N, C-alpha and C positions, 0 to 999 in steps of 0.2 A: 475593182479597187478593194472591195470587201475581202476578197480572197487574198490579195497582196498584203493587206494589213494583218489579216488573220494568220498568215504564215510567218510573220515576224518572230514570234516566240521560238518556232522550230529552227529558223535560220540563226537566231541569236544563240541558241543552245549549241549549235554546231560551231559557231564562230568563237564562243568563249572556250569550248573544250578543245577545239582543234587549233584555232588561230592563236589564242592567248594561252593555250595549254593550262587553263585554269582547272583546279580540282573540281570533281563532280558535285560535291555538296555546295560549293560556292556558285558554280555555274547554274545549278538547278534553282538555288534560292534567288539569285539575281533575275533569272528568267521568270520565276514566279511573280516577282514584284512587277516586272514589265508587263506581264500578262494581265495582272489585276488592273493596272493603269489603263491598258488598252480596252479591257472589258468595261471599265467604268466610264470611259470617255469616248473611245472610238466606236465601240459596238452600238451604243444608242444613236450616235450621230449618223451612222451609216445604215441604220435600221436592220441590224443583224440579229438583234435579240429575238428569240422565238416568240411567236404570237401568244403562247400561254403565259408569258411573263411580261407582256406589254403593259399591263395595269399595275405591275409591282414596281417598287423602288429598285433601281439598278444596284444601289448600294446593298440592299437586302439580298438580291439575287447573287451578287458576287460574294458577299459575306458568308451566306449560308452554303454557297458552292464550295468555298474554302473549307468550311466545317465538314461538309460531306466528304471532301477529298482526304482530310485528316482521318476521319473515321474509317474510310475505305483502306487507307494506308496501314492503319494500326490493325484492323480486323478484316481479313486475316493475313494480308500480305507480309507485313513485318513480323508477325508471330511465326509464320511458316519459315521465313528466312532465318530468323534467330534460332529456331528449333533445328533447322538443317545444319547451321554452323555449330550449334551445341552438340549435335550427334557426332560430327566429325571431331570436335575437340575432345570428346570422351575417348575416342580411339587414340588420339595423341597422348592423352593423360595416362591411359592404361597401357600404352605402347602396343596394343593389339593391331595397330596399323601395320606393324612390321610383319605380322603373320599374313595379313591381307596382301601386303606388298609381295611377300615371298610366294604366295599362292598364285597371284596374277603372273608373276615372272616365271613361275614353274610351268605355266601353260605354254609359254614360248619366250625365248630370249629376244625375239624380234620386237622392236619398239613399236612398229606399225600395228602389229597384232594386239599388243597390250593397250595402246592408245585407242584403237577402234573399239575394242572390247569394252573399254571403260566409258568413253563418251557417247558412242553410238548405241551400244547394247545396254549397259547399265544405266547410262544417262537417260536413254529413251524409256527404260522401265520406270525410273524415278518420275519422269515427266508424266507418263501415263497414270501413275498411281497418285501423285501429289501435285505436280506442277508448281506454279508460283516460285520459280527460281531454284528449287531443289536440284533439278537436273543440271544446273550450272554450278551451283555452290559445292555440292558433294563430289562429283567427278573431278572438278578442277582441284579441289583441296587434296583428294587422294593422289592425283597425278603428281602434285608437288611432293607428297609423301613418298612417291615412287622414285623421286629424283629428277623430275622434269622441271624446267625453268618456269617461273610464275607467269611470264608473258605468254609463253607457248601454251601452258595449261589453260589459261583464261581464254585464249583465242580458239583453240580446238573445242573447248566446252561450249562456247557461244555458237560456233559454226554447226556443231552437232545438234544443238538444241533448237531445231527448226522444224523438220518434217514431222516429228512426233508431237509438236505443240498443238496441232489441229485437234488431236484427241487427248490432250493433256487433262489431268485431274478427272479421270474417268469420263472423258467425252463432253465435259461441260461446254467448251466453246461451240461445238457443232450443235448440240441440243439447244443452246441459247440462240444461236443464229436461226435455226429452224422455227423456234417459237416466236422470234421477233417478226418474221415475215409471214406467219400464219395468222389468219383472222381468228380472233379469240385467244391467241397466244398459246395454243396447245397443238403442236405438230403431231402428225400421225407417225407411227413407227416406219411405215413405208417411205414417207417423205424424208425422214431422218436417214434411213438406209441409203436412199438414192443420193441425197446430198453428200453423205459420207463417202460413197463410192466415187462420185464425181471429184471430190477433193483428192482422193488417193490417185485417180487417173491424172489429174492436173499436175500432181507432184511426181509422176512416174520417172521422168528423166532425172530429177533431183535425188531419187533413191540411189542412183548410181554415182552422180557427180559429187554429192556431199561426202560420201565415204572416200572417194578418190582424192578429193581436195585434202581431207584430213590425213590420208596416208602420204600424200606428196609433201605436205608441210612437215610431217614427221621424218620422212626419208625420201629425198628427191632422186636418189640414185636407183632405187628399186622400182623402176617404171613398170616393167612387165608384171612383177608380183602385185603392184598396186592396182593395175588394171584388172587383173584376174580376180583379186580379192574383192575389189569394189563391185565388180559384176556379180560375183557369187553372193556377196552380202546383200546387194541391191535386189537381186532376183528373189531371194528368200524373204527379205523384208517387205517388198512390194506384194508378193503373193499372199503372205500372211495378213498384212494389213487390208488388202483388198477383200480377201475372203471374210475377214471379220466385219469389215464395213458393210459388205453386201448382204451378209446373212445374219449378223448379230447386232448391227447398229453402231453407234458412236462410242460405246463404253470401253470396248476391248482392243481396238486396232493397235494403239500405242503399246499397251501392256503385252499382249500376245505376240505382236510383231517384233518387239524388242527381245522377248525371250527366244523367239525363233532365230533372230539375228545372233544372239549370244551363242546358241547351239551351233549355228552355221559357222561362225568365226572359229570356235573351238575345233570343230571338225576339220576345217581348212588348215588350221595350225598343226594339228596332229598328223594329217595325211600329206601335206604338201610343203610345209615350211621346215627347213633344216636349221636348227639353232646354230648360230655362228660359234666356232670353236675359239676358245681363248687359250693362253699358255697353260693355265691351270685347270682347264676344263676336264681333263682326264683324272686329275687328283681330287677335284672338288665334287662332292655329291650333293645334290639338292635335298634339303631336309624334307621329309614327309611328315605330315601332321595327322594326329589321330582325329577321330570323329568328334571327340570331346573338345579338343583344341580348336578345331575348325568351327564348331558351334559357338564356342566362347568368343572367338575373334569376330564372327559375323553376327553375333547375337543382336547387336544394335540394329542392323539393317533387316535382319530376319523378323524381329519383333515389329519394326516399323511396317514391313510388308504385310505381316499378319493383320495388324490393326487397320491398315488402310483397306485391305481387301475385305475384311469383315464389315467395316463401317461403310464401304462404298456400295455402288450400284450392283456389284456382283453378289451381294447378299441383301436382297430387297427388304425383307422384314426388319432387319437391324437398321438398314439405311433409312427406312421410313420412320422408325421409332426415333432415331437420333435427330432427324431433321424436323420432327414435329414436337420435340420436347426441349425445354430450356433454351428457347430461341428469343433473343432480345431484338425487338424491332423499335426503331425510333423514326418517326415521321418529322422531317425538318420543315420549319416554317418557310413561307415565301415560295421556295422552289418545289415543295410538296413531295420530294423524293423520300423513299423509305430506306433507311440504313438498317440492315439486319445482321445478326451474328449468332451462329449456333454454337453455344458453349461446349456441347458434347459431340457435334457433328463436323467440326472444322478439321482440316488436315493438320493444322498446327498441333492440336491436342494429340492426334495419332502419332505425330513425330515425337512429341514430348514423352508420351507414354512408352513408345517403343525404345527411344533412346535411353530413358531413365531405367527401365527394366533391364535393357541390355547392359547398361553401365554397371548396374548392381551385380549382374551375372559376371561381369568382368572384374569385380572386386572392389568397386567404389561404394562408399556409404552414401545414403540419401543426402546427408548434410553436405558432403564434399561435392556431390553432383549439383546441388543448388548453388553452392559457391562458384562452381565452374560456369553455371548458367548465367549468374550475375556478372561474372567477369566477361563472358562472351557478349552480353548486351552492352556493357560499358565500353568495351573495345570497339563496338560497331556504331558509335555515336555519329560518325560522318555518314555512314550508310543510312542511318535512320533519318537524318536531315535530308539526304538526297531523295529517298523514297517518298517521304511526306511531301516535299516540295513538288515532286513530279506528279504525284497523284492529285494533289490540290490544283496544280496547274491544268491538268487534263479536265478536271471537273469544272473549273472556271471557264476554260475554252469551250467546253460542250454547252453549258447552260447559257453562255453569252452569245451563242450562235457562231462562234469562230470556226469550229471544226466543220460544221455544216457548210459554211461559206467557202472553205477550202475545197470540199468535195463538189459543190455545185459549180464552182469556178473551173475545176478540172473537167467536169462533164461538158460545160459550154465550150471549153477550149478544144477538146478532142473530137467531138462529133461522132461520126460513124466508126472511128478508130477507138472508141471508148473501151470495148472489151479488152484491148491490149493493155490499157491503163487501169482496168478494174482492180487487179491485184495491188497496184500501187496505192490505191485508196485504203485497202486493208492494211498495207504496210505502214502507211501514215498513221492509221488508227493505233496500231501496236506500238509504233515508235513513240507516240505521244503518251499513251496510257500504260504501256508496258504489258498489256494483257490482250491475248487473242479474244477472250470473252468480251472484254470492253470494246474492242474494235468492232466486233459483230453487233453489239448493242448500238454503237454509234452509227454504223454504216450499212447494216444489214438491210434495213428498209429502203435506204437510198439505192442499193443495187437492185432490189426488186422493182422499185419505181422506174429506174432507167430501163430495165428489161421490158417493162410495160410500154414505155415511150418508144422503144425500138421495135415494138411489134413482134417480140419473140414468142415461140411456142412454149408450152409449159415446161418441157424438158430443157429447152434452151434457157429459159428463165432460171430454172434450178441450177443449171451450169454456171450462169453468171453470178447468182447468189453465192454459190460455193466458192467462187473465185475470191471472195472477200477473206475467207479463212486461209485460202492458199497463199495470198499475198501477205496476210497477217503473220504467217509463220516465218516469212523472210524478214519482216520488220522486227521480229523478236530478236534477231541476231544483233541488231545495233540499237535496240531500245536502251536509253540511258539507265532504266531500272535494271535491266539484265546486266549491263556493264557495271553498275554499282554493286550488284550481287557478286559478280566475278572479281571485282576489285577487293571486296571484303573477304571473300573466300581465299584469295591468293595473297592477302596482306599487302596490297599494292596501293595504299592510300595516295591519292593525288595523281594516279596514272590513268584515270578514266579516258582522257583525251588520246593517249597513246594506243590504248586498246581499241577505242572507237575508230581511229585512223586505220588500224590494221584490219578491222573487220569490214569497213565500208565497201571495198572492192568485191568481196565475196557476197555481201548482201545485195549489191547492185546486180551482179550476175544472176543471183537467185531470183530476184524480182523480174528481171528481163526474161529469163527462161519461163517463169510463171506466166508472164504476159503473153508470150508467144503461144504457149500451150492453150491458154484461154481463148485467144483470138482465133487460132486455126481450128481448135477443137469445136468451137461454136458452129462452124460450117458443117461438121460431121454429125453433131448431135441431132 
């Protein structure tokens, strides 16, 4: 009964968005109100509230959980989303997007090549560097600039933003998962590498299926080309990510794997894809751009990449300095959780610096850039309401015991078949929180406890723990937060339900494949 009551907010969110076709910000706000009421009255009545909060006022727990959610939404998620949109709007304002558009189409006139290069290659690189919605917002916005329809751009960006999510934001989700299940909270490098390797293995089939789906959505007629290109891209992506995971850890698989994929797609385009001829193809020559023109057009993203790489784990001394200086920490009453924000270490600042410097290189003054930033934030008011409501909702559900009740109910229901459903738990975590990292914080220990109850070996236990992130990457596709980001990037206010409806079948397939890989792989490990 506790699990049934706890799942009401998730079902309600689906019903409002799909059944009533209600806008995302309205659906999220109504669901937040219902969740707060359930946490205040149903959770204590059914003894769902965690033991550490038993002596506290439920009104205090719920109230401060809401505050915690608001803080987490603002710092750093919304900052990163706004900066990602700001960076793209700079390109629109300076019209340098036209140069990027021309250079992408110069690689190939084949739409499938262009789309895969953008959402799987470039999107994966953004996910690996920054995460938090940048891999959806920026590729989707650029695709629209290239002439693709908003709904198509949003859908393919969401589908592509899955596999790389496990190692997004320089591997934070995996390192967080490993620390959560390790006594003392400090996982060894060997354990992180093993967990990372297992995640990539569990995702191996999806390295081929996701590119194939993206290509088929783009062009259903080119089946042979789609099969060959998805196999080629999948092999290169898998090999690069597994090698990085096995020998380097969790920080680089998404970054280096995506760069390898970009190179692989370009090679395939140059060697095997003949650009379709048009009536004027012989008369029209594609413009070539000088190195200076190319630098100017790409300066926004180049500077973002430089700042993120320098500030990230790839440059340990700088990373350590940034993370240990100018960090604001606030311990919240009653619930006792600490909300922290690094003013000089967050990805949002790196996006802001890179975009602003790039914008000045492209000819905009600092004042005009700040006006553009303000306009970007004001225009995203519905997105802000959606994100704040969803993060606050997840915080309330977690601290009132509702999320744990869902997981425990699923464990009791599935029994020995639990490994098949293990990724689903991770997917639920990401769906509710919008974050792979948060899903690992919520359910990482649960997966480890179930592994112990099932009497699994150490390697099998690691395999089951890894499945939480594997499933979480699938849940990312249909997370209301991700959809809100896509809606904002594609200027599709009120179309959240339509995007969700289009993405659900692909997310279901993704999670089922993940479950089969985990279930049958457990017998081999």
